[in-house]
VEXZADO-133647 format. One record per atom (N, C-alpha, C): residue in three letters; y, z, x. Coordinates in steps of 0.1 Angstrom, whole numbers, padded with zeros to 4 digits, always signed. Layout:
<atoms>
AlaYZX
...
</atoms>
This chain:
<atoms>
Met+1635-0365+1700
Met+1632-0377+1692
Met+1632-0390+1700
Thr+1629-0389+1713
Thr+1630-0401+1721
Thr+1615-0404+1726
Pro+1613-0417+1730
Pro+1600-0421+1734
Pro+1597-0417+1749
His+1606-0411+1756
His+1604-0408+1770
His+1608-0393+1772
Pro+1603-0387+1783
Pro+1607-0373+1785
Pro+1622-0372+1789
Ile+1628-0361+1785
Ile+1642-0358+1789
Ile+1641-0347+1800
Arg+1646-0351+1812
Arg+1646-0341+1823
Arg+1660-0336+1824
Leu+1662-0323+1822
Leu+1675-0317+1824
Leu+1676-0310+1838
Tyr+1686-0314+1845
Tyr+1688-0310+1859
Tyr+1700-0301+1860
Ala+1700-0293+1871
Ala+1712-0285+1874
Ala+1724-0293+1876
Pro+1736-0288+1873
Pro+1748-0296+1874
Pro+1751-0302+1889
Asp+1746-0295+1899
Asp+1748-0299+1913
Asp+1737-0308+1918
Arg+1727-0312+1910
Arg+1717-0321+1914
Arg+1723-0335+1919
Pro+1721-0339+1932
Pro+1727-0351+1936
Pro+1719-0363+1931
Asp+1725-0374+1930
Asp+1719-0387+1928
Asp+1712-0392+1940
Gly+1704-0402+1939
Gly+1698-0409+1951
Gly+1685-0403+1956
Leu+1680-0392+1949
Leu+1667-0387+1954
Leu+1656-0392+1945
Asp+1645-0396+1951
Asp+1633-0400+1944
Asp+1624-0389+1939
Asp+1625-0377+1945
Asp+1617-0365+1942
Asp+1623-0360+1928
Leu+1615-0358+1918
Leu+1619-0354+1905
Leu+1622-0339+1904
Glu+1617-0331+1914
Glu+1617-0317+1913
Glu+1630-0310+1916
Pro+1638-0314+1927
Pro+1650-0306+1930
Pro+1660-0305+1919
Gly+1663-0293+1915
Gly+1673-0290+1905
Gly+1668-0291+1891
Leu+1655-0294+1889
Leu+1649-0296+1875
Leu+1649-0283+1868
Arg+1655-0282+1856
Arg+1656-0270+1849
Arg+1646-0270+1837
Leu+1644-0282+1830
Leu+1637-0283+1818
Leu+1632-0297+1816
Val+1620-0299+1811
Val+1615-0312+1806
Val+1612-0311+1792
Ile+1618-0320+1784
Ile+1615-0320+1769
Ile+1606-0332+1767
Glu+1594-0330+1762
Glu+1584-0340+1761
Glu+1588-0351+1751
Pro+1583-0363+1752
Pro+1586-0374+1743
Pro+1580-0371+1729
Glu+1585-0378+1719
Glu+1579-0378+1706
Glu+1570-0389+1704
Pro+1558-0387+1698
Pro+1549-0399+1696
Pro+1556-0409+1686
Arg+1564-0405+1677
Arg+1571-0414+1668
Arg+1586-0411+1669
Pro+1593-0418+1679
Pro+1607-0415+1681
Pro+1616-0420+1670
Ala+1627-0414+1668
Ala+1637-0419+1658
Ala+1644-0431+1663
Arg+1646-0441+1654
Arg+1652-0454+1658
Arg+1663-0457+1648
Leu+1671-0466+1652
Leu+1681-0472+1643
Leu+1675-0484+1638
Gly+1674-0485+1624
Gly+1668-0497+1618
Gly+1676-0509+1620
Val+1669-0520+1621
Val+1676-0533+1624
Val+1671-0543+1614
Val+1681-0551+1608
Val+1678-0561+1598
Val+1682-0574+1605
Pro+1673-0583+1608
Pro+1677-0596+1614
Pro+1683-0605+1603
Leu+1694-0611+1605
Leu+1701-0619+1595
Leu+1699-0634+1597
Ile+1702-0639+1609
Ile+1701-0653+1612
Ile+1701-0656+1627
Thr+1695-0666+1631
Thr+1695-0670+1645
Thr+1704-0682+1646
Glu+1714-0681+1656
Glu+1722-0692+1659
Glu+1721-0695+1674
Tyr+1725-0707+1678
Tyr+1724-0711+1692
Tyr+1737-0712+1698
Arg+1739-0706+1710
Arg+1751-0707+1717
Arg+1748-0713+1731
Asp+1752-0724+1734
Asp+1749-0731+1746
Asp+1734-0732+1748
Gly+1727-0735+1737
Gly+1712-0736+1737
Gly+1704-0723+1738
Ile+1711-0712+1738
Ile+1705-0699+1739
Ile+1704-0693+1725
Pro+1692-0689+1720
Pro+1691-0683+1707
Pro+1698-0669+1707
Val+1706-0667+1697
Val+1713-0654+1695
Val+1710-0650+1681
Glu+1704-0638+1679
Glu+1700-0633+1666
Glu+1712-0624+1661
Leu+1717-0627+1649
Leu+1727-0618+1643
Leu+1719-0608+1636
Val+1722-0595+1639
Val+1715-0584+1633
Val+1725-0574+1627
Gln+1720-0567+1617
Gln+1727-0556+1611
Gln+1720-0544+1614
Tyr+1727-0534+1620
Tyr+1720-0521+1622
Tyr+1721-0513+1610
Gly+1710-0507+1606
Gly+1710-0500+1593
Gly+1709-0485+1595
Thr+1700-0479+1587
Thr+1698-0465+1587
Thr+1688-0460+1597
Ala+1688-0447+1599
Ala+1679-0441+1609
Ala+1665-0442+1603
Val+1655-0444+1612
Val+1641-0445+1609
Val+1634-0434+1617
Gly+1627-0425+1610
Gly+1620-0415+1617
Gly+1628-0403+1621
Leu+1640-0401+1616
Leu+1648-0390+1620
Leu+1646-0379+1609
Pro+1642-0367+1613
Pro+1641-0356+1603
Pro+1654-0353+1597
Arg+1653-0347+1585
Arg+1665-0342+1578
Arg+1671-0330+1587
Arg+1683-0328+1584
Arg+1690-0317+1591
Arg+1683-0304+1588
Ala+1681-0295+1598
Ala+1675-0282+1596
Ala+1684-0272+1603
Glu+1686-0260+1597
Glu+1695-0250+1602
Glu+1690-0246+1616
Gly+1700-0246+1625
Gly+1697-0242+1639
Gly+1689-0251+1648
Val+1687-0264+1643
Val+1679-0273+1650
Val+1688-0285+1654
Ser+1687-0289+1667
Ser+1694-0301+1671
Ser+1683-0311+1676
Tyr+1686-0324+1675
Tyr+1677-0334+1679
Tyr+1683-0343+1690
Ile+1675-0346+1701
Ile+1680-0355+1711
Ile+1675-0369+1707
Val+1685-0378+1706
Val+1682-0392+1701
Val+1689-0402+1711
Ser+1687-0415+1708
Ser+1694-0425+1716
Ser+1709-0425+1713
Leu+1717-0430+1722
Leu+1731-0430+1720
Leu+1735-0439+1708
Ala+1728-0450+1707
Ala+1731-0459+1695
Ala+1729-0452+1682
Leu+1718-0445+1681
Leu+1715-0437+1668
Leu+1726-0426+1666
Ala+1729-0419+1677
Ala+1739-0408+1675
Ala+1752-0413+1672
Leu+1756-0425+1678
Leu+1770-0430+1674
Leu+1770-0435+1660
Ala+1759-0441+1656
Ala+1759-0447+1642
Ala+1760-0435+1632
Leu+1755-0424+1635
Leu+1755-0413+1625
Leu+1765-0402+1628
Ala+1773-0403+1639
Ala+1782-0393+1643
Ala+1791-0387+1632
Pro+1796-0396+1623
Pro+1805-0390+1613
Pro+1797-0381+1603
Arg+1784-0383+1602
Arg+1776-0375+1592
Arg+1767-0365+1597
Arg+1763-0366+1610
Arg+1753-0357+1616
Arg+1759-0350+1629
Asp+1761-0337+1628
Asp+1765-0330+1640
Asp+1754-0323+1647
Asp+1742-0326+1643
Asp+1730-0320+1650
Asp+1723-0330+1659
Leu+1729-0341+1663
Leu+1723-0351+1671
Leu+1730-0351+1685
Leu+1721-0349+1695
Leu+1726-0348+1709
Leu+1720-0360+1717
Val+1727-0364+1728
Val+1723-0374+1737
Val+1723-0370+1751
Pro+1715-0376+1760
Pro+1716-0373+1774
Pro+1730-0376+1779
Tyr+1735-0368+1789
Tyr+1749-0370+1794
Tyr+1749-0366+1808
Arg+1758-0373+1816
Arg+1759-0371+1830
Arg+1745-0374+1837
Glu+1741-0386+1836
Glu+1728-0390+1841
Glu+1725-0388+1855
Val+1713-0385+1858
Val+1708-0384+1872
Val+1700-0397+1876
Arg+1704-0403+1887
Arg+1697-0415+1891
Arg+1689-0413+1904
Asn+1678-0421+1906
Asn+1671-0420+1918
Asn+1677-0430+1928
Ala+1670-0432+1939
Ala+1675-0440+1950
Ala+1677-0454+1946
Ser+1670-0460+1937
Ser+1671-0473+1932
Ser+1681-0475+1921
Gly+1687-0464+1916
Gly+1697-0464+1906
Gly+1691-0462+1892
Thr+1678-0460+1890
Thr+1672-0458+1877
Thr+1675-0444+1872
Val+1678-0443+1860
Val+1681-0430+1854
Val+1668-0422+1852
Ile+1667-0410+1858
Ile+1655-0402+1857
Ile+1657-0389+1849
Gly+1670-0386+1845
Gly+1673-0374+1838
Gly+1688-0373+1836
Cys+1692-0361+1832
Cys+1706-0358+1829
Cys+1709-0344+1833
Arg+1722-0342+1835
Arg+1727-0328+1838
Arg+1731-0320+1826
Gln+1734-0327+1815
Gln+1739-0321+1803
Gln+1734-0329+1791
Leu+1736-0323+1779
Leu+1735-0330+1767
Leu+1749-0331+1761
Ala+1751-0341+1752
Ala+1764-0343+1746
Ala+1762-0345+1731
Gln+1772-0342+1723
Gln+1773-0345+1709
Gln+1784-0355+1707
Pro+1780-0368+1704
Pro+1790-0378+1700
Pro+1798-0374+1688
Val+1811-0376+1688
Val+1819-0372+1676
Val+1827-0385+1672
</atoms>
């Protein structure tokens, strides 16, 4: 349920490589309509001349209902917001980074509790 592919790597995949292939175990393709955490803008205030929007994070948007034997990979923000009510939400865990430090995948998935 993410807008980008999830690359799962072997646990021993080192960071710092630009090549995406070494240790790659599985690629989960992105969803055309990813699940998101709904946001309600409340008010804009200014702090030292910088606009700061006060927002209230709401319910999940685009997240399927729970289905027996199915787990969904979602953003950490969404999984944390729903952790007390949904045990079927997983997030990328133990990130893999390329030479410039950009996250290119993960070594595991995690279930926030």
